[in-house]
mmCIF file as gemmi writes it, N, C-alpha and C atoms, coordinates in Angstrom:
data_model
loop_
_atom_site.group_PDB
_atom_site.id
_atom_site.type_symbol
_atom_site.label_atom_id
_atom_site.label_alt_id
_atom_site.label_comp_id
_atom_site.label_asym_id
_atom_site.label_entity_id
_atom_site.label_seq_id
_atom_site.pdbx_PDB_ins_code
_atom_site.Cartn_x
_atom_site.Cartn_y
_atom_site.Cartn_z
_atom_site.occupancy
_atom_site.B_iso_or_equiv
_atom_site.pdbx_formal_charge
_atom_site.auth_seq_id
_atom_site.auth_asym_id
_atom_site.pdbx_PDB_model_num
ATOM 1 N N . MET Axp A 1 ? 0.822 -1.265 0.02 1 0 ? 1 A 1
ATOM 2 C CA . MET Axp A 1 ? 0.012 -0.005 -0.016 1 0 ? 1 A 1
ATOM 3 C C . MET Axp A 1 ? 0.844 1.225 -0.002 1 0 ? 1 A 1
ATOM 4 N N . LYS Axp A 2 ? 1.931 1.213 0.759 1 0 ? 2 A 1
ATOM 5 C CA . LYS Axp A 2 ? 2.774 2.36 0.791 1 0 ? 2 A 1
ATOM 6 C C . LYS Axp A 2 ? 3.449 2.614 -0.585 1 0 ? 2 A 1
ATOM 7 N N . PHE Axp A 3 ? 3.763 1.61 -1.246 1 0 ? 3 A 1
ATOM 8 C CA . PHE Axp A 3 ? 4.338 1.666 -2.622 1 0 ? 3 A 1
ATOM 9 C C . PHE Axp A 3 ? 3.349 2.428 -3.528 1 0 ? 3 A 1
ATOM 10 N N . PHE Axp A 4 ? 2.064 1.988 -3.427 1 0 ? 4 A 1
ATOM 11 C CA . PHE Axp A 4 ? 1.078 2.724 -4.365 1 0 ? 4 A 1
ATOM 12 C C . PHE Axp A 4 ? 0.881 4.198 -3.989 1 0 ? 4 A 1
ATOM 13 N N . ARG Axp A 5 ? 0.944 4.504 -2.723 1 0 ? 5 A 1
ATOM 14 C CA . ARG Axp A 5 ? 0.781 5.884 -2.237 1 0 ? 5 A 1
ATOM 15 C C . ARG Axp A 5 ? 1.941 6.664 -2.829 1 0 ? 5 A 1
ATOM 16 N N . LYS Axp A 6 ? 3.202 6.122 -2.753 1 0 ? 6 A 1
ATOM 17 C CA . LYS Axp A 6 ? 4.328 6.919 -3.261 1 0 ? 6 A 1
ATOM 18 C C . LYS Axp A 6 ? 4.326 7.113 -4.836 1 0 ? 6 A 1
ATOM 19 N N . ILE Axp A 7 ? 3.77 6.129 -5.43 1 0 ? 7 A 1
ATOM 20 C CA . ILE Axp A 7 ? 3.59 6.198 -6.919 1 0 ? 7 A 1
ATOM 21 C C . ILE Axp A 7 ? 2.537 7.289 -7.258 1 0 ? 7 A 1
ATOM 22 N N . LYS Axp A 8 ? 1.454 7.249 -6.414 1 0 ? 8 A 1
ATOM 23 C CA . LYS Axp A 8 ? 0.481 8.35 -6.593 1 0 ? 8 A 1
ATOM 24 C C . LYS Axp A 8 ? 0.995 9.696 -6.379 1 0 ? 8 A 1
ATOM 25 N N . LYS Axp A 9 ? 1.834 9.886 -5.366 1 0 ? 9 A 1
ATOM 26 C CA . LYS Axp A 9 ? 2.361 11.206 -4.985 1 0 ? 9 A 1
ATOM 27 C C . LYS Axp A 9 ? 3.358 11.642 -6.104 1 0 ? 9 A 1
ATOM 28 N N . ILE Axp A 10 ? 4.142 10.735 -6.602 1 0 ? 10 A 1
ATOM 29 C CA . ILE Axp A 10 ? 5.02 11.046 -7.672 1 0 ? 10 A 1
ATOM 30 C C . ILE Axp A 10 ? 4.319 11.448 -8.955 1 0 ? 10 A 1
ATOM 31 N N . LEU Axp A 11 ? 3.206 10.673 -9.284 1 0 ? 11 A 1
ATOM 32 C CA . LEU Axp A 11 ? 2.396 11.042 -10.503 1 0 ? 11 A 1
ATOM 33 C C . LEU Axp A 11 ? 1.638 12.344 -10.308 1 0 ? 11 A 1
ATOM 34 N N . PHE Axp A 12 ? 1.2 12.543 -9.092 1 0 ? 12 A 1
ATOM 35 C CA . PHE Axp A 12 ? 0.51 13.857 -8.794 1 0 ? 12 A 1
ATOM 36 C C . PHE Axp A 12 ? 1.462 15.021 -8.92 1 0 ? 12 A 1
ATOM 37 N N . SER Axp A 13 ? 2.699 14.932 -8.411 1 0 ? 13 A 1
ATOM 38 C CA . SER Axp A 13 ? 3.606 15.947 -8.481 1 0 ? 13 A 1
ATOM 39 C C . SER Axp A 13 ? 4.014 16.163 -10.022 1 0 ? 13 A 1
ATOM 40 N N . ALA Axp A 14 ? 4.163 15.133 -10.743 1 0 ? 14 A 1
ATOM 41 C CA . ALA Axp A 14 ? 4.549 15.305 -12.172 1 0 ? 14 A 1
ATOM 42 C C . ALA Axp A 14 ? 3.367 15.928 -12.882 1 0 ? 14 A 1
ATOM 43 N N . GLN Axp A 15 ? 2.133 15.648 -12.419 1 0 ? 15 A 1
ATOM 44 C CA . GLN Axp A 15 ? 1.026 16.285 -13.092 1 0 ? 15 A 1
ATOM 45 C C . GLN Axp A 15 ? 0.955 17.852 -12.747 1 0 ? 15 A 1
ATOM 46 N N . GLU Axp A 16 ? 1.331 18.191 -11.499 1 0 ? 16 A 1
ATOM 47 C CA . GLU Axp A 16 ? 1.395 19.6 -11.157 1 0 ? 16 A 1
ATOM 48 C C . GLU Axp A 16 ? 2.454 20.342 -11.965 1 0 ? 16 A 1
ATOM 49 N N . ILE Axp A 17 ? 3.568 19.708 -12.164 1 0 ? 17 A 1
ATOM 50 C CA . ILE Axp A 17 ? 4.704 20.414 -12.908 1 0 ? 17 A 1
ATOM 51 C C . ILE Axp A 17 ? 4.249 20.513 -14.372 1 0 ? 17 A 1
ATOM 52 N N . ILE Axp A 18 ? 3.586 19.554 -14.955 1 0 ? 18 A 1
ATOM 53 C CA . ILE Axp A 18 ? 3.128 19.636 -16.349 1 0 ? 18 A 1
ATOM 54 C C . ILE Axp A 18 ? 2.087 20.711 -16.427 1 0 ? 18 A 1
ATOM 55 N N . TRP Axp A 19 ? 1.151 20.741 -15.465 1 0 ? 19 A 1
ATOM 56 C CA . TRP Axp A 19 ? 0.133 21.773 -15.404 1 0 ? 19 A 1
ATOM 57 C C . TRP Axp A 19 ? 0.732 23.277 -15.321 1 0 ? 19 A 1
ATOM 58 N N . PHE Axp A 20 ? 1.797 23.339 -14.56 1 0 ? 20 A 1
ATOM 59 C CA . PHE Axp A 20 ? 2.459 24.667 -14.372 1 0 ? 20 A 1
ATOM 60 C C . PHE Axp A 20 ? 3.074 25.102 -15.768 1 0 ? 20 A 1
ATOM 61 N N . PHE Axp A 21 ? 3.715 24.199 -16.491 1 0 ? 21 A 1
ATOM 62 C CA . PHE Axp A 21 ? 4.292 24.528 -17.842 1 0 ? 21 A 1
ATOM 63 C C . PHE Axp A 21 ? 3.129 24.881 -18.79 1 0 ? 21 A 1
ATOM 64 N N . ILE Axp A 22 ? 2.105 23.997 -18.88 1 0 ? 22 A 1
ATOM 65 C CA . ILE Axp A 22 ? 1.035 24.349 -19.745 1 0 ? 22 A 1
ATOM 66 C C . ILE Axp A 22 ? 0.41 25.63 -19.444 1 0 ? 22 A 1
ATOM 67 N N . HIS Axp A 23 ? 0.28 25.893 -18.157 1 0 ? 23 A 1
ATOM 68 C CA . HIS Axp A 23 ? -0.401 27.21 -17.789 1 0 ? 23 A 1
ATOM 69 C C . HIS Axp A 23 ? 0.51 28.365 -18.277 1 0 ? 23 A 1
ATOM 70 N N . GLY Axp A 24 ? 1.725 28.224 -18.157 1 0 ? 24 A 1
ATOM 71 C CA . GLY Axp A 24 ? 2.69 29.29 -18.687 1 0 ? 24 A 1
ATOM 72 C C . GLY Axp A 24 ? 2.5 29.445 -20.25 1 0 ? 24 A 1
ATOM 73 N N . ILE Axp A 25 ? 2.423 28.381 -20.883 1 0 ? 25 A 1
ATOM 74 C CA . ILE Axp A 25 ? 2.234 28.483 -22.351 1 0 ? 25 A 1
ATOM 75 C C . ILE Axp A 25 ? 0.888 29.079 -22.668 1 0 ? 25 A 1
ATOM 76 N N . GLU Axp A 26 ? -0.212 28.733 -21.91 1 0 ? 26 A 1
ATOM 77 C CA . GLU Axp A 26 ? -1.502 29.222 -22.153 1 0 ? 26 A 1
ATOM 78 C C . GLU Axp A 26 ? -1.464 30.74 -21.948 1 0 ? 26 A 1
ATOM 79 N N . GLU Axp A 27 ? -0.796 31.287 -20.87 1 0 ? 27 A 1
ATOM 80 C CA . GLU Axp A 27 ? -0.719 32.702 -20.682 1 0 ? 27 A 1
ATOM 81 C C . GLU Axp A 27 ? 0.038 33.398 -21.724 1 0 ? 27 A 1
ATOM 82 N N . TRP Axp A 28 ? 1.035 32.727 -22.31 1 0 ? 28 A 1
ATOM 83 C CA . TRP Axp A 28 ? 1.85 33.3 -23.349 1 0 ? 28 A 1
ATOM 84 C C . TRP Axp A 28 ? 0.981 33.278 -24.731 1 0 ? 28 A 1
ATOM 85 N N . ILE Axp A 29 ? 0.157 32.328 -24.905 1 0 ? 29 A 1
ATOM 86 C CA . ILE Axp A 29 ? -0.652 32.316 -26.148 1 0 ? 29 A 1
ATOM 87 C C . ILE Axp A 29 ? -1.908 33.221 -26.007 1 0 ? 29 A 1
ATOM 88 N N . TYR Axp A 30 ? -2.523 33.186 -24.885 1 0 ? 30 A 1
ATOM 89 C CA . TYR Axp A 30 ? -3.782 34.094 -24.723 1 0 ? 30 A 1
ATOM 90 C C . TYR Axp A 30 ? -3.529 35.052 -23.63 1 0 ? 30 A 1
ATOM 91 N N . PRO Axp A 31 ? -2.776 36.154 -23.98 1 0 ? 31 A 1
ATOM 92 C CA . PRO Axp A 31 ? -2.475 37.168 -22.962 1 0 ? 31 A 1
ATOM 93 C C . PRO Axp A 31 ? -3.682 38.103 -22.657 1 0 ? 31 A 1
ATOM 94 N N . TYR Axp A 32 ? -4.772 38 -23.476 1 0 ? 32 A 1
ATOM 95 C CA . TYR Axp A 32 ? -5.886 38.94 -23.353 1 0 ? 32 A 1
ATOM 96 C C . TYR Axp A 32 ? -6.789 38.535 -22.273 1 0 ? 32 A 1
ATOM 97 N N . ARG Axp A 33 ? -6.549 37.584 -21.483 1 0 ? 33 A 1
ATOM 98 C CA . ARG Axp A 33 ? -7.506 37.125 -20.495 1 0 ? 33 A 1
ATOM 99 C C . ARG Axp A 33 ? -7.397 38.144 -19.316 1 0 ? 33 A 1
ATOM 100 N N . ASP Axp A 34 ? -6.36 38.875 -19.07 1 0 ? 34 A 1
ATOM 101 C CA . ASP Axp A 34 ? -6.273 39.774 -17.968 1 0 ? 34 A 1
ATOM 102 C C . ASP Axp A 34 ? -6.683 41.213 -18.277 1 0 ? 34 A 1
ATOM 103 N N . ARG Axp A 35 ? -6.885 41.5 -19.634 1 0 ? 35 A 1
ATOM 104 C CA . ARG Axp A 35 ? -7.296 42.84 -19.937 1 0 ? 35 A 1
ATOM 105 C C . ARG Axp A 35 ? -8.514 42.787 -20.86 1 0 ? 35 A 1
ATOM 106 N N . PRO Axp A 36 ? -9.258 43.812 -20.84 1 0 ? 36 A 1
ATOM 107 C CA . PRO Axp A 36 ? -10.503 43.86 -21.728 1 0 ? 36 A 1
ATOM 108 C C . PRO Axp A 36 ? -10.182 43.915 -23.189 1 0 ? 36 A 1
ATOM 109 N N . VAL Axp A 37 ? -11.035 43.203 -23.964 1 0 ? 37 A 1
ATOM 110 C CA . VAL Axp A 37 ? -10.773 43.226 -25.349 1 0 ? 37 A 1
ATOM 111 C C . VAL Axp A 37 ? -11.411 44.463 -25.98 1 0 ? 37 A 1
ATOM 112 N N . GLU Axp A 38 ? -10.553 45.134 -26.82 1 0 ? 38 A 1
ATOM 113 C CA . GLU Axp A 38 ? -10.99 46.375 -27.44 1 0 ? 38 A 1
ATOM 114 C C . GLU Axp A 38 ? -11.242 46.001 -28.914 1 0 ? 38 A 1
ATOM 115 N N . TYR Axp A 39 ? -12.33 46.432 -29.427 1 0 ? 39 A 1
ATOM 116 C CA . TYR Axp A 39 ? -12.562 46.277 -30.863 1 0 ? 39 A 1
ATOM 117 C C . TYR Axp A 39 ? -11.971 47.39 -31.621 1 0 ? 39 A 1
ATOM 118 N N . LEU Axp A 40 ? -11.176 47.074 -32.581 1 0 ? 40 A 1
ATOM 119 C CA . LEU Axp A 40 ? -10.586 48.132 -33.389 1 0 ? 40 A 1
ATOM 120 C C . LEU Axp A 40 ? -11.356 48.18 -34.69 1 0 ? 40 A 1
ATOM 121 N N . TYR Axp A 41 ? -11.994 49.288 -34.959 1 0 ? 41 A 1
ATOM 122 C CA . TYR Axp A 41 ? -12.762 49.493 -36.208 1 0 ? 41 A 1
ATOM 123 C C . TYR Axp A 41 ? -11.848 49.973 -37.244 1 0 ? 41 A 1
ATOM 124 N N . ASP Axp A 42 ? -10.629 50.259 -37.01 1 0 ? 42 A 1
ATOM 125 C CA . ASP Axp A 42 ? -9.73 50.606 -37.979 1 0 ? 42 A 1
ATOM 126 C C . ASP Axp A 42 ? -9.409 49.437 -38.975 1 0 ? 42 A 1
ATOM 127 N N . ASP Axp A 43 ? -9.522 48.224 -38.394 1 0 ? 43 A 1
ATOM 128 C CA . ASP Axp A 43 ? -9.254 47.053 -39.22 1 0 ? 43 A 1
ATOM 129 C C . ASP Axp A 43 ? -10.399 46.844 -40.271 1 0 ? 43 A 1
ATOM 130 N N . TYR Axp A 44 ? -11.567 47.442 -40 1 0 ? 44 A 1
ATOM 131 C CA . TYR Axp A 44 ? -12.648 47.239 -41.005 1 0 ? 44 A 1
ATOM 132 C C . TYR Axp A 44 ? -12.766 48.435 -41.816 1 0 ? 44 A 1
ATOM 133 N N . ASP Axp A 45 ? -13.165 48.193 -43.051 1 0 ? 45 A 1
ATOM 134 C CA . ASP Axp A 45 ? -13.353 49.373 -43.879 1 0 ? 45 A 1
ATOM 135 C C . ASP Axp A 45 ? -14.857 49.83 -43.747 1 0 ? 45 A 1
ATOM 136 N N . GLU Axp A 46 ? -15.237 50.982 -44.205 1 0 ? 46 A 1
ATOM 137 C CA . GLU Axp A 46 ? -16.451 51.536 -44.063 1 0 ? 46 A 1
ATOM 138 C C . GLU Axp A 46 ? -17.618 50.644 -44.59 1 0 ? 46 A 1
ATOM 139 N N . ASP Axp A 47 ? -17.289 50.022 -45.619 1 0 ? 47 A 1
ATOM 140 C CA . ASP Axp A 47 ? -18.41 49.042 -46.331 1 0 ? 47 A 1
ATOM 141 C C . ASP Axp A 47 ? -18.74 48.001 -45.363 1 0 ? 47 A 1
ATOM 142 N N . SER Axp A 48 ? -17.823 47.408 -44.726 1 0 ? 48 A 1
ATOM 143 C CA . SER Axp A 48 ? -18.086 46.254 -43.849 1 0 ? 48 A 1
ATOM 144 C C . SER Axp A 48 ? -18.829 46.654 -42.619 1 0 ? 48 A 1
ATOM 145 N N . ILE Axp A 49 ? -18.528 47.857 -42.145 1 0 ? 49 A 1
ATOM 146 C CA . ILE Axp A 49 ? -19.255 48.432 -40.963 1 0 ? 49 A 1
ATOM 147 C C . ILE Axp A 49 ? -20.715 48.701 -41.307 1 0 ? 49 A 1
ATOM 148 N N . SER Axp A 50 ? -20.833 49.356 -42.565 1 0 ? 50 A 1
ATOM 149 C CA . SER Axp A 50 ? -22.204 49.688 -42.891 1 0 ? 50 A 1
ATOM 150 C C . SER Axp A 50 ? -22.943 48.387 -43.209 1 0 ? 50 A 1
ATOM 151 N N . GLU Axp A 51 ? -22.404 47.315 -43.691 1 0 ? 51 A 1
ATOM 152 C CA . GLU Axp A 51 ? -22.965 46.025 -43.87 1 0 ? 51 A 1
ATOM 153 C C . GLU Axp A 51 ? -23.347 45.411 -42.568 1 0 ? 51 A 1
ATOM 154 N N . ILE Axp A 52 ? -22.567 45.531 -41.707 1 0 ? 52 A 1
ATOM 155 C CA . ILE Axp A 52 ? -22.861 44.931 -40.313 1 0 ? 52 A 1
ATOM 156 C C . ILE Axp A 52 ? -24.072 45.721 -39.694 1 0 ? 52 A 1
ATOM 157 N N . ASN Axp A 53 ? -24.045 46.998 -39.858 1 0 ? 53 A 1
ATOM 158 C CA . ASN Axp A 53 ? -25.15 47.873 -39.347 1 0 ? 53 A 1
ATOM 159 C C . ASN Axp A 53 ? -26.486 47.435 -40.123 1 0 ? 53 A 1
ATOM 160 N N . PHE Axp A 54 ? -26.331 47.239 -41.471 1 0 ? 54 A 1
ATOM 161 C CA . PHE Axp A 54 ? -27.554 46.895 -42.192 1 0 ? 54 A 1
ATOM 162 C C . PHE Axp A 54 ? -28.058 45.598 -41.727 1 0 ? 54 A 1
ATOM 163 N N . LEU Axp A 55 ? -27.154 44.599 -41.504 1 0 ? 55 A 1
ATOM 164 C CA . LEU Axp A 55 ? -27.641 43.31 -40.977 1 0 ? 55 A 1
ATOM 165 C C . LEU Axp A 55 ? -28.275 43.385 -39.685 1 0 ? 55 A 1
ATOM 166 N N . LYS Axp A 56 ? -27.673 44.217 -38.736 1 0 ? 56 A 1
ATOM 167 C CA . LYS Axp A 56 ? -28.34 44.353 -37.409 1 0 ? 56 A 1
ATOM 168 C C . LYS Axp A 56 ? -29.631 44.945 -37.53 1 0 ? 56 A 1
ATOM 169 N N . THR Axp A 57 ? -29.931 45.951 -38.372 1 0 ? 57 A 1
ATOM 170 C CA . THR Axp A 57 ? -31.202 46.503 -38.562 1 0 ? 57 A 1
ATOM 171 C C . THR Axp A 57 ? -32.162 45.539 -39.124 1 0 ? 57 A 1
ATOM 172 N N . GLN Axp A 58 ? -31.687 44.719 -40.055 1 0 ? 58 A 1
ATOM 173 C CA . GLN Axp A 58 ? -32.571 43.655 -40.618 1 0 ? 58 A 1
ATOM 174 C C . GLN Axp A 58 ? -33.062 42.706 -39.556 1 0 ? 58 A 1
ATOM 175 N N . MET Axp A 59 ? -32.089 42.245 -38.66 1 0 ? 59 A 1
ATOM 176 C CA . MET Axp A 59 ? -32.402 41.363 -37.653 1 0 ? 59 A 1
ATOM 177 C C . MET Axp A 59 ? -33.34 41.916 -36.657 1 0 ? 59 A 1
ATOM 178 N N . GLU Axp A 60 ? -33.178 43.222 -36.324 1 0 ? 60 A 1
ATOM 179 C CA . GLU Axp A 60 ? -34.208 43.913 -35.401 1 0 ? 60 A 1
ATOM 180 C C . GLU Axp A 60 ? -35.462 43.954 -36.005 1 0 ? 60 A 1
ATOM 181 N N . SER Axp A 61 ? -35.523 44.296 -37.291 1 0 ? 61 A 1
ATOM 182 C CA . SER Axp A 61 ? -36.821 44.335 -37.958 1 0 ? 61 A 1
ATOM 183 C C . SER Axp A 61 ? -37.531 43.068 -38.049 1 0 ? 61 A 1
ATOM 184 N N . ALA Axp A 62 ? -36.801 41.972 -38.263 1 0 ? 62 A 1
ATOM 185 C CA . ALA Axp A 62 ? -37.327 40.704 -38.236 1 0 ? 62 A 1
ATOM 186 C C . ALA Axp A 62 ? -37.9 40.247 -36.954 1 0 ? 62 A 1
ATOM 187 N N . ASN Axp A 63 ? -37.123 40.657 -35.895 1 0 ? 63 A 1
ATOM 188 C CA . ASN Axp A 63 ? -37.505 40.369 -34.532 1 0 ? 63 A 1
ATOM 189 C C . ASN Axp A 63 ? -38.833 41.059 -34.106 1 0 ? 63 A 1
ATOM 190 N N . GLU Axp A 64 ? -38.931 42.316 -34.585 1 0 ? 64 A 1
ATOM 191 C CA . GLU Axp A 64 ? -40.139 43.157 -34.391 1 0 ? 64 A 1
ATOM 192 C C . GLU Axp A 64 ? -41.326 42.499 -34.997 1 0 ? 64 A 1
ATOM 193 N N . ARG Axp A 65 ? -41.221 42.086 -36.225 1 0 ? 65 A 1
ATOM 194 C CA . ARG Axp A 65 ? -42.21 41.504 -37.041 1 0 ? 65 A 1
ATOM 195 C C . ARG Axp A 65 ? -42.624 40.131 -36.371 1 0 ? 65 A 1
ATOM 196 N N . ILE Axp A 66 ? -41.748 39.346 -35.955 1 0 ? 66 A 1
ATOM 197 C CA . ILE Axp A 66 ? -42.052 38.089 -35.272 1 0 ? 66 A 1
ATOM 198 C C . ILE Axp A 66 ? -42.854 38.351 -33.94 1 0 ? 66 A 1
ATOM 199 N N . GLN Axp A 67 ? -42.428 39.365 -33.191 1 0 ? 67 A 1
ATOM 200 C CA . GLN Axp A 67 ? -43.167 39.702 -32.01 1 0 ? 67 A 1
ATOM 201 C C . GLN Axp A 67 ? -44.584 40.177 -32.353 1 0 ? 67 A 1
ATOM 202 N N . ARG Axp A 68 ? -44.727 40.937 -33.261 1 0 ? 68 A 1
ATOM 203 C CA . ARG Axp A 68 ? -45.992 41.45 -33.698 1 0 ? 68 A 1
ATOM 204 C C . ARG Axp A 68 ? -46.899 40.271 -34.088 1 0 ? 68 A 1
ATOM 205 N N . LEU Axp A 69 ? -46.387 39.361 -34.947 1 0 ? 69 A 1
ATOM 206 C CA . LEU Axp A 69 ? -47.103 38.189 -35.319 1 0 ? 69 A 1
ATOM 207 C C . LEU Axp A 69 ? -47.608 37.221 -34.228 1 0 ? 69 A 1
ATOM 208 N N . GLN Axp A 70 ? -46.632 37.134 -33.278 1 0 ? 70 A 1
ATOM 209 C CA . GLN Axp A 70 ? -46.893 36.316 -31.972 1 0 ? 70 A 1
ATOM 210 C C . GLN Axp A 70 ? -48.066 36.986 -31.283 1 0 ? 70 A 1
ATOM 211 N N . HIS Axp A 71 ? -47.962 38.269 -31.194 1 0 ? 71 A 1
ATOM 212 C CA . HIS Axp A 71 ? -49.08 39.023 -30.384 1 0 ? 71 A 1
ATOM 213 C C . HIS Axp A 71 ? -50.45 38.74 -31.173 1 0 ? 71 A 1
ATOM 214 N N . GLU Axp A 72 ? -50.408 38.999 -32.494 1 0 ? 72 A 1
ATOM 215 C CA . GLU Axp A 72 ? -51.56 38.832 -33.319 1 0 ? 72 A 1
ATOM 216 C C . GLU Axp A 72 ? -52.134 37.499 -33.186 1 0 ? 72 A 1
ATOM 217 N N . MET Axp A 73 ? -51.288 36.448 -33.257 1 0 ? 73 A 1
ATOM 218 C CA . MET Axp A 73 ? -51.605 35.062 -33.036 1 0 ? 73 A 1
ATOM 219 C C . MET Axp A 73 ? -52.367 34.725 -31.697 1 0 ? 73 A 1
ATOM 220 N N . LEU Axp A 74 ? -51.861 35.335 -30.717 1 0 ? 74 A 1
ATOM 221 C CA . LEU Axp A 74 ? -52.483 35.201 -29.385 1 0 ? 74 A 1
ATOM 222 C C . LEU Axp A 74 ? -53.83 35.891 -29.346 1 0 ? 74 A 1
ATOM 223 N N . LEU Axp A 75 ? -53.949 37.027 -29.994 1 0 ? 75 A 1
ATOM 224 C CA . LEU Axp A 75 ? -55.33 37.674 -30.031 1 0 ? 75 A 1
ATOM 225 C C . LEU Axp A 75 ? -56.347 36.74 -30.83 1 0 ? 75 A 1
ATOM 226 N N . VAL Axp A 76 ? -55.76 36.272 -32.018 1 0 ? 76 A 1
ATOM 227 C CA . VAL Axp A 76 ? -56.759 35.374 -32.821 1 0 ? 76 A 1
ATOM 228 C C . VAL Axp A 76 ? -57.088 34.16 -32.044 1 0 ? 76 A 1
ATOM 229 N N . GLN Axp A 77 ? -56.107 33.55 -31.32 1 0 ? 77 A 1
ATOM 230 C CA . GLN Axp A 77 ? -56.444 32.371 -30.558 1 0 ? 77 A 1
ATOM 231 C C . GLN Axp A 77 ? -57.4 32.645 -29.371 1 0 ? 77 A 1
ATOM 232 N N . SER Axp A 78 ? -57.223 33.706 -28.781 1 0 ? 78 A 1
ATOM 233 C CA . SER Axp A 78 ? -58.239 34.038 -27.778 1 0 ? 78 A 1
ATOM 234 C C . SER Axp A 78 ? -59.654 34.327 -28.349 1 0 ? 78 A 1
ATOM 235 N N . THR Axp A 79 ? -59.727 34.948 -29.503 1 0 ? 79 A 1
ATOM 236 C CA . THR Axp A 79 ? -61.049 35.181 -30.116 1 0 ? 79 A 1
ATOM 237 C C . THR Axp A 79 ? -61.621 33.892 -30.6 1 0 ? 79 A 1
ATOM 238 N N . VAL Axp A 80 ? -60.796 32.951 -31.112 1 0 ? 80 A 1
ATOM 239 C CA . VAL Axp A 80 ? -61.26 31.645 -31.523 1 0 ? 80 A 1
ATOM 240 C C . VAL Axp A 80 ? -61.826 30.968 -30.331 1 0 ? 80 A 1
ATOM 241 N N . ASN Axp A 81 ? -61.159 31.036 -29.246 1 0 ? 81 A 1
ATOM 242 C CA . ASN Axp A 81 ? -61.573 30.338 -27.913 1 0 ? 81 A 1
ATOM 243 C C . ASN Axp A 81 ? -62.937 30.96 -27.414 1 0 ? 81 A 1
ATOM 244 N N . THR Axp A 82 ? -63.058 32.283 -27.487 1 0 ? 82 A 1
ATOM 245 C CA . THR Axp A 82 ? -64.297 32.823 -26.984 1 0 ? 82 A 1
ATOM 246 C C . THR Axp A 82 ? -65.464 32.449 -27.928 1 0 ? 82 A 1
ATOM 247 N N . LEU Axp A 83 ? -65.17 32.459 -29.233 1 0 ? 83 A 1
ATOM 248 C CA . LEU Axp A 83 ? -66.303 31.941 -30.176 1 0 ? 83 A 1
ATOM 249 C C . LEU Axp A 83 ? -66.626 30.566 -29.937 1 0 ? 83 A 1
ATOM 250 N N . THR Axp A 84 ? -65.661 29.691 -29.772 1 0 ? 84 A 1
ATOM 251 C CA . THR Axp A 84 ? -66.144 28.361 -29.547 1 0 ? 84 A 1
ATOM 252 C C . THR Axp A 84 ? -66.842 28.126 -28.191 1 0 ? 84 A 1
ATOM 253 N N . ASP Axp A 85 ? -66.487 28.923 -27.273 1 0 ? 85 A 1
ATOM 254 C CA . ASP Axp A 85 ? -67.16 28.916 -26.013 1 0 ? 85 A 1
ATOM 255 C C . ASP Axp A 85 ? -68.587 29.36 -26.25 1 0 ? 85 A 1
ATOM 256 N N . LYS Axp A 86 ? -68.85 30.486 -26.869 1 0 ? 86 A 1
ATOM 257 C CA . LYS Axp A 86 ? -70.161 31.021 -27.149 1 0 ? 86 A 1
ATOM 258 C C . LYS Axp A 86 ? -70.998 29.991 -27.922 1 0 ? 86 A 1
ATOM 259 N N . ARG Axp A 87 ? -70.29 29.262 -28.925 1 0 ? 87 A 1
ATOM 260 C CA . ARG Axp A 87 ? -71.072 28.301 -29.66 1 0 ? 87 A 1
ATOM 261 C C . ARG Axp A 87 ? -71.457 27.143 -28.8 1 0 ? 87 A 1
ATOM 262 N N . LYS Axp A 88 ? -70.574 26.668 -27.898 1 0 ? 88 A 1
ATOM 263 C CA . LYS Axp A 88 ? -70.932 25.645 -26.989 1 0 ? 88 A 1
ATOM 264 C C . LYS Axp A 88 ? -72.148 25.997 -26.095 1 0 ? 88 A 1
ATOM 265 N N . ILE Axp A 89 ? -72.173 27.24 -25.683 1 0 ? 89 A 1
ATOM 266 C CA . ILE Axp A 89 ? -73.225 27.72 -24.871 1 0 ? 89 A 1
ATOM 267 C C . ILE Axp A 89 ? -74.595 27.769 -25.649 1 0 ? 89 A 1
ATOM 268 N N . ILE Axp A 90 ? -74.523 28.212 -26.92 1 0 ? 90 A 1
ATOM 269 C CA . ILE Axp A 90 ? -75.679 28.262 -27.77 1 0 ? 90 A 1
ATOM 270 C C . ILE Axp A 90 ? -76.168 26.779 -28.035 1 0 ? 90 A 1
ATOM 271 N N . ILE Axp A 91 ? -75.276 25.84 -28.25 1 0 ? 91 A 1
ATOM 272 C CA . ILE Axp A 91 ? -75.613 24.524 -28.582 1 0 ? 91 A 1
ATOM 273 C C . ILE Axp A 91 ? -76.264 23.832 -27.262 1 0 ? 91 A 1
ATOM 274 N N . LYS Axp A 92 ? -75.709 24.232 -26.157 1 0 ? 92 A 1
ATOM 275 C CA . LYS Axp A 92 ? -76.307 23.669 -24.914 1 0 ? 92 A 1
ATOM 276 C C . LYS Axp A 92 ? -77.686 24.25 -24.71 1 0 ? 92 A 1
ATOM 277 N N . SER Axp A 93 ? -77.84 25.587 -24.943 1 0 ? 93 A 1
ATOM 278 C CA . SER Axp A 93 ? -79.238 26.133 -24.763 1 0 ? 93 A 1
ATOM 279 C C . SER Axp A 93 ? -80.33 25.55 -25.696 1 0 ? 93 A 1
ATOM 280 N N . LYS Axp A 94 ? -79.804 25.29 -27.001 1 0 ? 94 A 1
ATOM 281 C CA . LYS Axp A 94 ? -80.762 24.738 -27.891 1 0 ? 94 A 1
ATOM 282 C C . LYS Axp A 94 ? -81.077 23.292 -27.458 1 0 ? 94 A 1
ATOM 283 N N . ASN Axp A 95 ? -80.126 22.613 -27.021 1 0 ? 95 A 1
ATOM 284 C CA . ASN Axp A 95 ? -80.425 21.155 -26.534 1 0 ? 95 A 1
ATOM 285 C C . ASN Axp A 95 ? -81.366 21.173 -25.325 1 0 ? 95 A 1
ATOM 286 N N . GLU Axp A 96 ? -81.163 22.08 -24.412 1 0 ? 96 A 1
ATOM 287 C CA . GLU Axp A 96 ? -82.018 22.26 -23.256 1 0 ? 96 A 1
ATOM 288 C C . GLU Axp A 96 ? -83.468 22.694 -23.567 1 0 ? 96 A 1
ATOM 289 N N . SER Axp A 97 ? -83.599 23.431 -24.506 1 0 ? 97 A 1
ATOM 290 C CA . SER Axp A 97 ? -84.968 23.914 -24.84 1 0 ? 97 A 1
ATOM 291 C C . SER Axp A 97 ? -85.758 22.897 -25.66 1 0 ? 97 A 1
ATOM 292 N N . LYS Axp A 98 ? -85.169 21.867 -26.151 1 0 ? 98 A 1
ATOM 293 C CA . LYS Axp A 98 ? -85.901 20.845 -26.831 1 0 ? 98 A 1
ATOM 294 C C . LYS Axp A 98 ? -86.578 19.82 -25.961 1 0 ? 98 A 1
C-alpha cells in the first residue's frame, strides 16, 4: 500500500509540474485574459461596418415582425376560444330547450 501511495504522489507531482508549464504556455498564447478586449474598427473598412449595421437593422426588424405576429396570433387564438365557448353555450341552450 505504501508503494502505491508513493507512486500516486510522484504522479501527482508530475501532473502539477506539467500543469504549471502548460499554464505558462497558455498565458503566453492567450494574454488577453487579464485585460478587456477592445474592438478596433480601423481594421474594418466603411463598407463592412455599414454592412454589419444593415444586417443588425434587418435582424431587429425581423424580430419586431415576429413579436407582432406572435401577439396577433395570441389575439386570434383568444378570439377563436371565445367564439367556440359561445358556440358551446348556444348549442347547450338549444339542446335544453328541446
